[in-house]
C-alpha positions as a Python dict, from the first residue, in 0.01 Angstrom:
ca = {
    (1, 'X'): (0, 0, 0),
    (2, 'X'): (340, 6, -170),
    (3, 'X'): (428, -275, -412),
    (4, 'X'): (764, -453, -421),
    (5, 'X'): (857, -231, -716),
    (6, 'X'): (805, 80, -504),
    (7, 'X'): (479, 193, -666),
    (8, 'X'): (219, 335, -433),
    (9, 'X'): (-34, 435, -700),
    (10, 'X'): (-109, 318, -1052),
    (11, 'X'): (-31, 658, -1203),
    (12, 'X'): (329, 618, -1084),
    (13, 'X'): (366, 339, -1340),
    (14, 'X'): (276, 573, -1626),
    (15, 'X'): (622, 716, -1703),
    (16, 'X'): (773, 373, -1764),
    (17, 'X'): (473, 263, -1969),
    (18, 'X'): (472, 578, -2181),
    (19, 'X'): (844, 548, -2253),
    (20, 'X'): (809, 180, -2341),
    (21, 'X'): (537, 250, -2597),
    (22, 'X'): (716, 548, -2752),
    (23, 'X'): (1037, 349, -2791),
    (24, 'X'): (839, 121, -3021),
    (25, 'X'): (777, 420, -3250),
    (26, 'X'): (412, 440, -3147),
    (27, 'X'): (203, 754, -3119),
    (28, 'X'): (61, 744, -2768),
    (29, 'X'): (-260, 868, -2606),
    (30, 'X'): (-336, 833, -2234),
    (31, 'X'): (-672, 788, -2061),
    (32, 'X'): (-824, 681, -2390),
    (33, 'X'): (-1204, 683, -2380),
    (34, 'X'): (-1387, 373, -2505),
    (35, 'X'): (-1759, 282, -2497),
    (36, 'X'): (-1697, 71, -2183),
    (37, 'X'): (-1457, 299, -1995),
    (38, 'X'): (-1104, 435, -2004),
    (39, 'X'): (-801, 250, -2137),
    (40, 'X'): (-483, 374, -1968),
    (41, 'X'): (-270, 383, -2284),
    (42, 'X'): (-328, 331, -2654),
    (43, 'X'): (-43, 331, -2903),
    (44, 'X'): (-73, 346, -3282),
    (45, 'X'): (173, 318, -3571),
    (46, 'X'): (29, 476, -3885),
    (47, 'X'): (109, 345, -4231),
    (48, 'X'): (306, 619, -4407),
    (49, 'X'): (200, 513, -4757),
    (50, 'X'): (-167, 505, -4660),
    (51, 'X'): (-139, 845, -4492),
    (52, 'X'): (13, 983, -4814),
    (53, 'X'): (-273, 834, -5023),
    (54, 'X'): (-530, 996, -4796),
    (55, 'X'): (-364, 1335, -4815),
    (56, 'X'): (-344, 1309, -5194),
    (57, 'X'): (-722, 1269, -5195),
    (58, 'X'): (-750, 1596, -5004),
    (59, 'X'): (-888, 1426, -4693),
    (60, 'X'): (-696, 1636, -4443),
    (61, 'X'): (-947, 1640, -4160),
    (62, 'X'): (-1045, 1366, -3918),
    (63, 'X'): (-1366, 1189, -4018),
    (64, 'X'): (-1546, 1273, -3695),
    (65, 'X'): (-1766, 1095, -3442),
    (66, 'X'): (-1833, 722, -3437),
    (67, 'X'): (-2176, 742, -3604),
    (68, 'X'): (-2037, 945, -3897),
    (69, 'X'): (-1765, 690, -3946),
    (70, 'X'): (-2020, 409, -3936),
    (71, 'X'): (-2224, 584, -4205),
    (72, 'X'): (-1911, 626, -4416),
    (73, 'X'): (-1841, 253, -4389),
    (74, 'X'): (-2197, 187, -4511),
    (75, 'X'): (-2130, 378, -4834),
    (76, 'X'): (-1993, 151, -5111),
    (77, 'X'): (-1635, 212, -5219),
    (78, 'X'): (-1601, 390, -5554),
    (79, 'X'): (-1346, 128, -5666),
    (80, 'X'): (-1612, -144, -5643),
    (81, 'X'): (-1848, 40, -5877),
    (82, 'X'): (-2125, 18, -5618),
    (83, 'X'): (-2323, 313, -5482),
    (84, 'X'): (-2607, 404, -5247),
    (85, 'X'): (-2848, 690, -5198),
    (86, 'X'): (-2935, 924, -4916),
    (87, 'X'): (-3279, 761, -4893),
    (88, 'X'): (-3124, 415, -4850),
    (89, 'X'): (-2893, 540, -4576),
    (90, 'X'): (-3177, 720, -4397),
    (91, 'X'): (-3372, 394, -4396),
    (92, 'X'): (-3072, 197, -4270),
    (93, 'X'): (-3017, 435, -3976),
    (94, 'X'): (-3380, 522, -3902),
    (95, 'X'): (-3364, 364, -3556),
    (96, 'X'): (-3067, 584, -3460),
    (97, 'X'): (-3103, 911, -3651),
    (98, 'X'): (-3365, 1126, -3816),
    (99, 'X'): (-3336, 1156, -4195),
    (100, 'X'): (-3219, 1517, -4156),
    (101, 'X'): (-2940, 1402, -3925),
    (102, 'X'): (-2823, 1140, -4175),
    (103, 'X'): (-2828, 1409, -4443),
    (104, 'X'): (-2617, 1635, -4220),
    (105, 'X'): (-2360, 1361, -4165),
    (106, 'X'): (-2338, 1290, -4539),
    (107, 'X'): (-2291, 1661, -4611),
    (108, 'X'): (-1996, 1668, -4371),
    (109, 'X'): (-1847, 1361, -4539),
    (110, 'X'): (-1887, 1525, -4879),
    (111, 'X'): (-1724, 1844, -4754),
    (112, 'X'): (-1434, 1638, -4617),
    (113, 'X'): (-1401, 1467, -4959),
    (114, 'X'): (-1470, 1124, -4811),
    (115, 'X'): (-1787, 1082, -5020),
    (116, 'X'): (-1863, 1192, -5373),
    (117, 'X'): (-2200, 1249, -5540),
    (118, 'X'): (-2284, 1102, -5880),
    (119, 'X'): (-2500, 1250, -6156),
    (120, 'X'): (-2821, 1105, -6016),
    (121, 'X'): (-2744, 1179, -5652),
    (122, 'X'): (-2579, 844, -5589),
    (123, 'X'): (-2312, 829, -5320),
    (124, 'X'): (-1972, 658, -5328),
    (125, 'X'): (-1690, 643, -5076),
    (126, 'X'): (-1351, 779, -5184),
    (127, 'X'): (-1104, 543, -5023),
    (128, 'X'): (-789, 347, -5103),
    (129, 'X'): (-609, 405, -4772),
    (130, 'X'): (-789, 173, -4526),
    (131, 'X'): (-645, 48, -4297),
    (132, 'X'): (-454, 358, -4194),
    (133, 'X'): (-244, 182, -3929),
    (134, 'X'): (6, -102, -3904),
    (135, 'X'): (-15, -152, -3526),
    (136, 'X'): (-268, -75, -3255),
    (137, 'X'): (-176, -151, -2894),
    (138, 'X'): (-381, -119, -2573),
    (139, 'X'): (-215, -118, -2230),
    (140, 'X'): (-398, -134, -1899),
    (141, 'X'): (-199, -67, -1580),
    (142, 'X'): (-283, -225, -1244),
    (143, 'X'): (-100, -247, -910),
    (144, 'X'): (-298, -567, -840),
    (145, 'X'): (-667, -654, -910),
    (146, 'X'): (-562, -913, -1164),
    (147, 'X'): (-909, -1032, -1271),
    (148, 'X'): (-1033, -675, -1321),
    (149, 'X'): (-727, -596, -1532),
    (150, 'X'): (-777, -906, -1744),
    (151, 'X'): (-1143, -823, -1801),
    (152, 'X'): (-1057, -472, -1916),
    (153, 'X'): (-783, -600, -2147),
    (154, 'X'): (-1029, -847, -2303),
    (155, 'X'): (-1269, -558, -2370),
    (156, 'X'): (-990, -362, -2541),
    (157, 'X'): (-959, -642, -2797),
    (158, 'X'): (-1264, -489, -2964),
    (159, 'X'): (-1026, -235, -3120),
    (160, 'X'): (-664, -334, -3042),
    (161, 'X'): (-472, -610, -3218),
    (162, 'X'): (-241, -625, -2915),
    (163, 'X'): (-388, -593, -2567),
    (164, 'X'): (-160, -592, -2262),
    (165, 'X'): (-189, -560, -1887),
    (166, 'X'): (105, -400, -1708),
    (167, 'X'): (173, -503, -1348),
    (168, 'X'): (460, -410, -1113),
    (169, 'X'): (758, -633, -1194),
    (170, 'X'): (732, -881, -907),
    (171, 'X'): (359, -938, -952),
    (172, 'X'): (393, -965, -1329),
    (173, 'X'): (663, -1230, -1291),
    (174, 'X'): (456, -1428, -1042),
    (175, 'X'): (156, -1431, -1275),
    (176, 'X'): (360, -1516, -1585),
    (177, 'X'): (517, -1819, -1413),
    (178, 'X'): (201, -1945, -1243),
    (179, 'X'): (-107, -2133, -1355),
    (180, 'X'): (-278, -1796, -1397),
    (181, 'X'): (-72, -1740, -1713),
    (182, 'X'): (-285, -2002, -1891),
    (183, 'X'): (-591, -1777, -1859),
    (184, 'X'): (-406, -1487, -2019),
    (185, 'X'): (-289, -1714, -2300),
    (186, 'X'): (-641, -1842, -2364),
    (187, 'X'): (-777, -1486, -2374),
    (188, 'X'): (-492, -1360, -2593),
    (189, 'X'): (-388, -1092, -2340),
    (190, 'X'): (-21, -1006, -2292),
    (191, 'X'): (160, -933, -1965),
    (192, 'X'): (412, -653, -1921),
    (193, 'X'): (632, -612, -1615),
    (194, 'X'): (656, -245, -1520),
    (195, 'X'): (955, -123, -1324),
    (196, 'X'): (1066, 223, -1220),
    (197, 'X'): (1279, 273, -1530),
    (198, 'X'): (1178, 8, -1782),
    (199, 'X'): (910, -233, -1901),
    (200, 'X'): (950, -585, -2032),
    (201, 'X'): (709, -822, -2209),
    (202, 'X'): (670, -1146, -2016),
    (203, 'X'): (381, -1286, -2218),
    (204, 'X'): (301, -1180, -2573),
    (205, 'X'): (-63, -1128, -2667),
    (206, 'X'): (-248, -1318, -2936),
    (207, 'X'): (-436, -1131, -3207),
    (208, 'X'): (-809, -1197, -3168),
    (209, 'X'): (-923, -1053, -3500),
    (210, 'X'): (-1268, -1208, -3469),
    (211, 'X'): (-1330, -981, -3168),
    (212, 'X'): (-1233, -659, -3346),
    (213, 'X'): (-1515, -417, -3431),
    (214, 'X'): (-1392, -257, -3759),
    (215, 'X'): (-1587, 66, -3709),
    (216, 'X'): (-1465, 109, -3352),
    (217, 'X'): (-1106, 27, -3449),
    (218, 'X'): (-1113, 279, -3733),
    (219, 'X'): (-1261, 540, -3499),
    (220, 'X'): (-981, 482, -3247),
    (221, 'X'): (-716, 524, -3517),
    (222, 'X'): (-890, 840, -3642),
    (223, 'X'): (-836, 1001, -3303),
    (224, 'X'): (-463, 1003, -3379),
    (225, 'X'): (-511, 1175, -3716),
    (226, 'X'): (-494, 1532, -3587),
    (227, 'X'): (-174, 1448, -3396),
    (228, 'X'): (-21, 1307, -3715),
    (229, 'X'): (-117, 1610, -3924),
}
């Protein structure tokens, strides 16, 4: 079925959405995999000063998979004076990984210069650049299926500070001016009208920081690191 905007399929909305995100100086990835499914578009703006700090530390490579990043976050920051040991980390992750696997992840973090080893085998994180981004935007596109779109956008708030749903222009305008808009406001989800040549924000999202999973958010940003380098 063709919408009033002339879209027959959701993928036909992609060009306008991609252009809209890139015009905001965002790095863009499409069909972005998350633990609960695929997000149509994710856009990130990296912090230039933080990127420079990271490169100065020699941390040129991406950190790696989600579990490695979670282990890194469990290592105390060198600036705090705290430290941990391999044994403590193996105990912490014993329900997820064997001790040898934890050791392998730590070795990769040491090789990448994200972790340093003290005189007595203590471990500290080499940091100073977190967070690496200034903006993180999720955009879900739907021809209709409003409730499904809203549910997906709510899920994306686990990593994105700004979560939008993009609908064809006429539908987006109807939702934004109806009682349905209240639900989007309550959930902190924005609405974007998507036309053939341009997109326009009809309802701005709220930032639901209490829903953000720091490890997942950092992992999502890391997936843009290779593109930046």
